[in-house]
N, CA and C of each residue as an Amber inpcrd file, in Angstrom:
protein
   363
  15.9240000  45.3870000-194.2300000  15.2450000  44.4070000-193.4030000
  13.8380000  44.3890000-193.7430000  13.2240000  43.1880000-193.9520000
  11.8210000  43.0980000-194.3280000  11.0090000  43.1690000-192.9600000
   9.6950000  43.3410000-193.2400000   8.7930000  43.4140000-192.0860000
   8.8580000  42.1070000-191.2340000   9.1660000  40.9530000-191.8850000
   9.2130000  39.6980000-191.1620000  10.4440000  39.6170000-190.3180000
  11.4830000  40.5100000-190.5760000  12.6950000  40.4570000-189.8450000
  12.6690000  41.3740000-188.6100000  11.6040000  42.2540000-188.6080000
  11.4560000  43.1860000-187.4660000  11.1440000  42.4020000-186.2430000
  11.6660000  42.8990000-185.0780000  11.3370000  42.2290000-183.7960000
   9.8800000  42.2000000-183.5800000   9.3930000  41.1320000-183.1530000
   7.9910000  40.8960000-182.9590000   7.5730000  41.4660000-181.5260000
   6.4930000  42.1780000-181.5770000   5.8790000  42.7280000-180.3960000
   4.6800000  41.9220000-179.8740000   4.5410000  41.8600000-178.6090000
   3.4280000  41.0970000-178.0470000   2.6900000  42.0320000-177.0900000
   1.4560000  41.6040000-176.8300000   0.7140000  42.3130000-175.7890000
   1.1290000  41.6340000-174.4070000   1.2240000  42.4730000-173.4660000
   1.5720000  42.0640000-172.0690000   0.4650000  42.5310000-171.0860000
  -0.0690000  41.5840000-170.3680000  -1.0590000  41.8620000-169.2800000
  -0.1610000  42.2650000-168.0410000  -0.2920000  43.5070000-167.6090000
   0.5610000  43.9730000-166.4980000  -0.2400000  44.4010000-165.3190000
   0.2030000  43.9610000-164.1290000  -0.4260000  44.3590000-162.8330000
   0.6660000  44.9290000-161.9740000   0.5730000  46.3080000-161.6480000
   1.5650000  46.9950000-160.8830000   0.9410000  47.3900000-159.5700000
   1.5250000  46.8650000-158.4140000   0.8510000  47.3240000-157.1730000
   1.4510000  48.6680000-156.7750000   0.6830000  49.3600000-155.9900000
   1.1540000  50.6840000-155.4060000   1.9300000  50.2210000-154.1760000
   2.8790000  51.2030000-153.8030000   3.5410000  51.0320000-152.4370000
   2.4650000  51.2210000-151.3780000   2.5840000  50.6470000-150.2230000
   1.5420000  50.8320000-149.2000000   1.5820000  52.3090000-148.8190000
   0.3840000  52.8310000-148.6340000   0.3010000  54.3290000-148.2140000
   0.4800000  55.3120000-149.2860000   0.4830000  54.8850000-150.6020000
   0.8080000  55.7950000-151.6920000  -0.3780000  56.4700000-152.2850000
  -1.5660000  56.3390000-151.7080000  -2.8000000  56.9530000-152.3300000
  -2.6900000  58.3650000-152.5440000  -2.2630000  59.1290000-151.5520000
  -2.1000000  60.5730000-151.6460000  -1.0990000  60.9500000-152.7750000
  -0.0180000  60.3020000-152.8370000   0.9280000  60.5570000-153.9480000
   0.3290000  60.2050000-155.2720000  -0.4760000  59.1990000-155.3600000
  -1.1370000  58.7770000-156.6110000  -2.0380000  59.8370000-157.0680000
  -2.8510000  60.3320000-156.1480000  -3.8040000  61.4020000-156.5110000
  -3.0990000  62.7460000-156.8390000  -2.0620000  63.0510000-156.1500000
  -1.2430000  64.2750000-156.5990000  -0.6550000  64.1400000-157.9670000
  -0.1480000  62.8640000-158.3280000   0.5590000  62.6760000-159.5780000
  -0.4060000  62.4320000-160.7540000  -1.6510000  62.1160000-160.4570000
  -2.5980000  61.6850000-161.4280000  -2.7000000  62.5620000-162.7080000
  -2.8440000  63.9010000-162.5490000  -2.8800000  64.7230000-163.7320000
  -1.5890000  64.5890000-164.7120000  -0.4400000  64.4760000-164.0980000
   0.7370000  64.2520000-164.8610000   0.8180000  62.9190000-165.5220000
   0.3530000  61.8660000-164.7030000   0.2650000  60.5130000-165.2380000
  -0.6660000  60.4180000-166.4420000  -1.7580000  61.0530000-166.3940000
  -2.7120000  61.0300000-167.5720000  -2.1270000  61.8340000-168.7750000
  -1.4460000  62.9500000-168.4520000  -0.7890000  63.6370000-169.5300000
   0.3080000  62.7470000-170.1810000   1.0220000  62.0030000-169.3960000
   2.0270000  61.1270000-169.9960000   1.4710000  59.9090000-170.7250000
   0.2370000  59.5930000-170.4800000  -0.4310000  58.4620000-171.2510000
  -0.6430000  58.7700000-172.7360000  -0.8550000  60.0770000-173.0370000
  -1.2980000  60.4570000-174.3440000  -0.3130000  59.8500000-175.4390000
   0.9440000  60.0830000-175.3750000   1.7930000  59.5060000-176.5030000
   1.8040000  58.0230000-176.4460000   1.6840000  57.3730000-175.2510000
   1.6880000  55.8500000-175.2500000   0.3780000  55.3390000-175.9320000
  -0.7220000  56.0350000-175.7500000  -1.9050000  55.6260000-176.3550000
  -1.9010000  55.8650000-177.8990000  -1.4510000  57.0880000-178.2530000
  -1.3760000  57.4370000-179.7500000  -0.4640000  56.4630000-180.4650000
   0.6540000  56.0270000-179.8290000   1.5590000  55.0630000-180.4630000
   1.2080000  53.6960000-180.4340000   0.1480000  53.3410000-179.4890000
  -0.3030000  51.9800000-179.4800000   0.4800000  51.1750000-178.4050000
   1.4090000  51.8230000-177.6390000   2.1650000  51.1340000-176.5930000
   1.2020000  50.6360000-175.5140000   0.2280000  51.4780000-175.1660000
  -0.7410000  51.0800000-174.1300000  -2.0870000  50.7770000-174.9340000
  -2.6700000  49.7070000-174.6740000  -3.9960000  49.3380000-175.2760000
  -5.1350000  49.5180000-174.3130000  -4.8910000  49.3560000-173.0240000
  -5.8910000  49.4380000-171.9840000  -5.1610000  49.7250000-170.6420000
  -5.9250000  50.3480000-169.7270000  -5.3100000  50.5390000-168.4550000
  -6.3070000  51.2010000-167.4650000  -5.9680000  51.0680000-166.2010000
  -6.7870000  51.6380000-165.2020000  -6.3910000  51.2330000-163.8030000
  -6.9730000  51.8230000-162.8610000  -6.6290000  51.5050000-161.3910000
  -7.3040000  50.2770000-160.9190000  -6.5690000  49.6170000-159.9840000
  -7.0660000  48.4440000-159.3170000  -7.6290000  49.0090000-158.0150000
  -8.7810000  48.6440000-157.6660000  -9.4270000  49.1290000-156.3800000
  -9.4350000  48.1380000-155.4020000  -9.3340000  48.5100000-154.1100000
  -9.5110000  47.6080000-152.9400000 -10.9550000  47.1620000-152.7510000
 -11.9090000  48.0410000-153.1990000 -13.3370000  47.7370000-152.9920000
 -14.1540000  48.4690000-154.0200000 -15.3120000  48.0830000-154.2370000
 -16.2410000  48.8160000-155.1240000 -16.5110000  50.2040000-154.5630000
 -16.3140000  51.2600000-155.3990000 -16.4170000  52.5870000-154.8920000
 -17.8810000  52.9900000-154.7410000 -18.1660000  53.9890000-153.8330000
 -19.5130000  54.4430000-153.6770000 -19.8540000  55.5320000-154.7510000
 -18.8620000  56.1000000-155.3690000 -19.0030000  57.0220000-156.5100000
 -17.6640000  57.0870000-157.2600000 -17.6360000  57.9070000-158.3370000
 -16.4340000  58.0110000-159.1840000 -15.5840000  59.0960000-158.7530000
 -15.7400000  59.7540000-157.7120000 -14.8250000  60.8360000-157.2560000
 -13.4390000  60.2480000-156.8930000 -12.3990000  60.7910000-157.3190000
 -11.0560000  60.2700000-157.0050000 -10.8750000  59.9960000-155.4810000
 -11.4120000  60.8400000-154.6390000 -11.2170000  60.6320000-153.1900000
 -11.9820000  59.4650000-152.6800000 -13.0070000  58.9600000-153.4870000
 -13.6950000  57.7460000-152.9810000 -13.1220000  56.4480000-153.5570000
 -12.1900000  56.5920000-154.4160000 -11.5830000  55.3450000-155.1110000
 -10.4420000  54.8820000-154.2320000 -10.5440000  53.6880000-153.6690000
  -9.4780000  53.1430000-152.8640000  -8.4650000  52.3640000-153.7660000
  -7.6900000  53.1900000-154.5260000  -6.7280000  52.6390000-155.4950000
  -5.5450000  51.9550000-154.8370000  -5.1640000  50.7780000-155.3140000
  -4.0250000  50.1080000-154.7510000  -3.0860000  49.5860000-155.7930000
  -3.2780000  49.9820000-157.0340000  -2.3300000  49.5930000-158.1120000
  -2.9290000  49.8550000-159.4000000  -2.3480000  49.3000000-160.4470000
  -2.8230000  49.6040000-161.7580000  -2.6720000  48.3020000-162.6160000
  -3.5980000  48.2230000-163.6130000  -3.4340000  47.1670000-164.5840000
  -3.4830000  47.8670000-165.9750000  -2.7250000  47.1750000-166.8990000
  -2.6420000  47.6680000-168.2710000  -2.3160000  46.5780000-169.2180000
  -2.5400000  46.8640000-170.4660000  -2.0090000  46.0500000-171.6200000
  -1.0670000  46.8850000-172.2990000   0.1850000  46.4890000-172.3910000
   1.2300000  47.1720000-173.0750000   1.6970000  46.2960000-174.2820000
   2.1300000  46.9590000-175.2700000   2.7080000  46.2830000-176.5480000
   4.1950000  46.4810000-176.5260000   4.9430000  45.4140000-176.4420000
   6.3320000  45.5150000-176.3960000   7.0280000  44.2120000-176.8320000
   8.3150000  44.2780000-177.1540000   9.0890000  43.1050000-177.4740000
   9.3770000  42.1190000-176.4030000   9.4910000  42.7170000-175.1640000
   9.9830000  41.8380000-174.0460000   9.4560000  42.4440000-172.7510000
   9.5670000  41.5100000-171.7350000   9.2290000  41.9400000-170.3430000
  10.1190000  43.1120000-169.9320000  11.4030000  43.0640000-170.3470000
  12.3660000  44.1170000-169.9700000  11.9370000  45.4650000-170.5500000
  11.3950000  45.4810000-171.7560000  10.9110000  46.7360000-172.3290000
   9.7370000  47.2410000-171.6090000   8.7540000  46.4460000-171.1590000
   7.6180000  46.7960000-170.3640000   8.1530000  47.5180000-169.0740000
   9.0690000  46.8010000-168.4000000   9.6210000  47.3800000-167.1570000
  10.2520000  48.6520000-167.4310000  10.9870000  48.8220000-168.5120000
  11.5460000  50.0820000-168.7810000  10.4940000  51.2180000-168.9720000
   9.4560000  50.8720000-169.6530000   8.3690000  51.8250000-169.8690000
   7.7280000  52.2390000-168.5250000   7.4650000  51.2290000-167.6330000
   6.9700000  51.5340000-166.3720000   7.8270000  52.4350000-165.5180000
   9.1180000  52.2160000-165.5840000  10.0480000  52.9650000-164.7130000
  10.1580000  54.4060000-165.1290000   9.6760000  54.7250000-166.3880000
   9.7380000  56.1400000-166.8600000   8.4370000  56.8700000-166.4380000
   7.4560000  56.2180000-165.9270000   6.1790000  56.8010000-165.6110000
   6.2000000  57.6230000-164.3430000   5.4900000  58.7110000-164.4210000
   5.4920000  59.6580000-163.1900000   5.0490000  58.8360000-161.9130000
   4.2160000  57.7980000-162.0370000   3.8590000  57.1320000-160.8790000
   4.9860000  56.3820000-160.2600000   5.9730000  55.8920000-161.0100000
   7.1130000  55.2530000-160.5200000   8.0400000  56.2850000-159.9500000
   8.2850000  57.4990000-160.6670000   9.1570000  58.5390000-160.2960000
   8.7520000  59.1440000-158.9530000   7.3570000  59.2350000-158.6750000
   6.8250000  59.8500000-157.4260000   6.6030000  58.8990000-156.3890000
   7.0120000  57.6260000-156.5450000   6.9950000  56.6020000-155.4100000
   5.5240000  56.0200000-155.2340000   4.8150000  55.9770000-156.3010000
   3.4350000  55.3370000-156.2780000   3.5010000  53.8360000-156.6140000
   4.0450000  53.5680000-157.8540000   4.0710000  52.1990000-158.3530000
   5.3510000  51.4240000-157.7460000   5.0900000  50.2460000-157.3120000
   6.1690000  49.3280000-156.8450000   6.5100000  48.3700000-158.1200000
   7.3050000  48.9380000-159.0400000   7.5900000  48.2660000-160.2690000
   8.4150000  46.9330000-159.9530000   9.1820000  46.9240000-158.9530000
   9.9340000  45.6940000-158.6080000   8.9160000  44.4740000-158.2970000
   7.7410000  44.7900000-157.9990000   6.7860000  43.6870000-157.6890000
   5.7120000  43.5620000-158.6860000   5.8720000  44.2670000-159.8580000
   4.8850000  44.1550000-160.9330000   4.8960000  42.6640000-161.4520000
   3.7280000  42.3230000-161.9380000   3.5380000  41.0060000-162.5360000
   3.1110000  41.1500000-163.9670000   3.6700000  40.4040000-164.7730000
   3.2140000  40.5580000-166.2240000   3.3330000  39.2510000-166.9300000
   2.4620000  39.0940000-167.9210000   2.3100000  37.8620000-168.7640000
   2.1170000  38.2520000-170.1660000   2.7750000  37.4440000-171.0870000
   2.3730000  37.7130000-172.5520000   0.9100000  37.3270000-172.7320000
   0.1660000  38.1180000-173.5140000  -1.2560000  37.9560000-173.6460000
  -1.6760000  37.7140000-175.0770000  -2.5190000  36.7800000-175.2580000
  -3.1260000  36.5070000-176.5360000  -4.6840000  36.7950000-176.3560000
  -5.0780000  38.0630000-176.6080000  -6.3910000  38.4800000-176.3010000
  -7.3970000  37.8310000-177.3480000  -8.4670000  37.2390000-176.8030000
  -9.3990000  36.6160000-177.6850000 -10.5210000  37.5820000-178.1090000
 -10.8480000  38.5740000-177.3250000 -11.8630000  39.4980000-177.6360000
 -11.8310000  40.8170000-176.8120000 -12.3410000  41.9300000-177.2940000
 -12.4410000  43.1910000-176.5820000 -13.7360000  43.8140000-176.8890000
 -14.3880000  44.2390000-175.8450000 -15.6370000  44.9660000-176.0010000
 -15.6190000  46.1770000-175.0900000 -16.2130000  47.2720000-175.4690000
 -16.1620000  48.4370000-174.6310000 -17.1220000  48.1410000-173.3680000
 -16.8410000  48.7330000-172.2770000 -17.7210000  48.6380000-171.1460000
 -18.8780000  49.5630000-171.3070000 -20.1280000  49.0700000-171.2970000
 -21.2970000  49.9590000-171.5220000 -21.3740000  51.0950000-170.4930000
 -21.6050000  52.3050000-171.0590000 -21.6590000  53.4730000-170.1200000
 -20.3130000  54.0580000-169.7040000 -19.2660000  53.5340000-170.1840000
 -17.9360000  54.0370000-169.7220000 -17.1920000  54.5360000-171.0020000
 -16.3460000  55.5240000-170.7810000 -15.4370000  55.9730000-171.8440000
 -14.0650000  56.0750000-171.2120000 -13.0630000  56.1250000-172.1350000
 -11.6830000  56.1720000-171.6240000 -11.4140000  57.4720000-170.8540000
 -10.4360000  57.3110000-169.8850000 -10.0970000  58.5000000-169.0730000
  -8.8110000  59.0640000-169.5760000
């Protein structure tokens, strides 16, 4: 099989809401979620990600962040593959992410720049 015969992967812009009242579960699962991100980042499956906030936080302490979901850019062949990846995440397993109500779109990114003063988590 030549490289042109390989299934084509696309970037997907993904928005996953949290279940109502899941903030405590999210904070409890956060260390395991971050640990689970490492192989996805190293393999290039995830290109970007972070929490969606209900409002601008007063500081960067997790207890001050009113997180209500997540957004990410995933690289996959299909929407179904992205859903499969999300369902294996600890946030889904612990009842944080409402994957059934996730929204996603194929993405053709025109540019990327780092956010000044920020580094990856």
